[in-house]
GURO-809909 format. One record per residue (C-alpha): residue number from 1; residue in three letters; chain; y, z, x. Coordinates in steps of 0.05 Angstrom, whole numbers, padded with zeros to 5 digits. Example, Ala and Ser with C-alpha at 12.3 -4.5 7.8 and 13.67 -1.06 7.14 Angstrom:
! residues 2
VEXMI 1 ALA A -00090 00156 00246
VEXMI 2 SER A -00021 00143 00273
! end
This chain:
! residues 64
VEXMI 1 MET A -00436 -00235 00237
VEXMI 2 SER A -00420 -00209 00302
VEXMI 3 LEU A -00343 -00180 00317
VEXMI 4 GLU A -00355 -00170 00390
VEXMI 5 TYR A -00296 -00220 00406
VEXMI 6 ASN A -00252 -00183 00362
VEXMI 7 LYS A -00191 -00145 00378
VEXMI 8 GLY A -00154 -00131 00327
VEXMI 9 LEU A -00112 -00149 00272
VEXMI 10 SER A -00051 -00200 00294
VEXMI 11 PHE A -00006 -00169 00253
VEXMI 12 THR A 00022 -00118 00203
VEXMI 13 SER A -00015 -00146 00134
VEXMI 14 ILE A 00032 -00165 00084
VEXMI 15 SER A 00007 -00144 00009
VEXMI 16 CYS A 00066 -00147 -00049
VEXMI 17 SER A 00089 -00171 -00111
VEXMI 18 GLY A 00133 -00205 -00163
VEXMI 19 PRO A 00194 -00218 -00128
VEXMI 20 ASN A 00185 -00177 -00056
VEXMI 21 ALA A 00136 -00243 -00057
VEXMI 22 ALA A 00178 -00281 -00038
VEXMI 23 ILE A 00216 -00244 00022
VEXMI 24 VAL A 00190 -00271 00093
VEXMI 25 HIS A 00148 -00221 00127
VEXMI 26 TYR A 00161 -00169 00075
VEXMI 27 HIS A 00152 -00087 00083
VEXMI 28 PRO A 00154 -00043 00034
VEXMI 29 THR A 00209 00012 00042
VEXMI 30 GLU A 00241 00071 -00004
VEXMI 31 THR A 00289 00018 -00031
VEXMI 32 LYS A 00248 -00047 -00028
VEXMI 33 ASN A 00184 -00023 -00068
VEXMI 34 SER A 00156 -00049 -00133
VEXMI 35 PRO A 00090 -00027 -00174
VEXMI 36 MET A 00035 -00092 -00187
VEXMI 37 LYS A 00039 -00121 -00253
VEXMI 38 VAL A -00012 -00160 -00285
VEXMI 39 ASN A 00037 -00211 -00294
VEXMI 40 GLN A 00063 -00229 -00223
VEXMI 41 ILE A 00044 -00266 -00179
VEXMI 42 TYR A 00003 -00222 -00113
VEXMI 43 LEU A 00011 -00249 -00044
VEXMI 44 LEU A -00028 -00214 00003
VEXMI 45 ASP A -00023 -00247 00085
VEXMI 46 SER A -00074 -00226 00139
VEXMI 47 GLY A -00097 -00240 00205
VEXMI 48 GLY A -00146 -00223 00271
VEXMI 49 GLN A -00131 -00223 00334
VEXMI 50 TYR A -00193 -00260 00377
VEXMI 51 TYR A -00207 -00271 00452
VEXMI 52 ASP A -00215 -00348 00449
VEXMI 53 GLY A -00165 -00353 00382
VEXMI 54 THR A -00112 -00319 00327
VEXMI 55 THR A -00128 -00327 00255
VEXMI 56 ASP A -00071 -00330 00198
VEXMI 57 VAL A -00098 -00323 00125
VEXMI 58 THR A -00050 -00316 00063
VEXMI 59 ARG A -00071 -00317 -00010
VEXMI 60 THR A -00030 -00313 -00073
VEXMI 61 PHE A -00064 -00287 -00132
VEXMI 62 HIS A -00049 -00288 -00212
VEXMI 63 PHE A -00088 -00237 -00257
VEXMI 64 SER A -00062 -00266 -00330
! end
């Protein structure tokens, strides 16, 4: 697989869990962060920018 056409991230990746996973475009701050817990939903939203398009991939996980 070649990354020849990759220009980088299309946006800053979002990684959060629990109640923070319900916040649109969440980003951690000193007052809005929490450790991951095995019994909560984990959300990962990431994407890439390419010369011929943009990707946006969102995944949710539950570990228990």
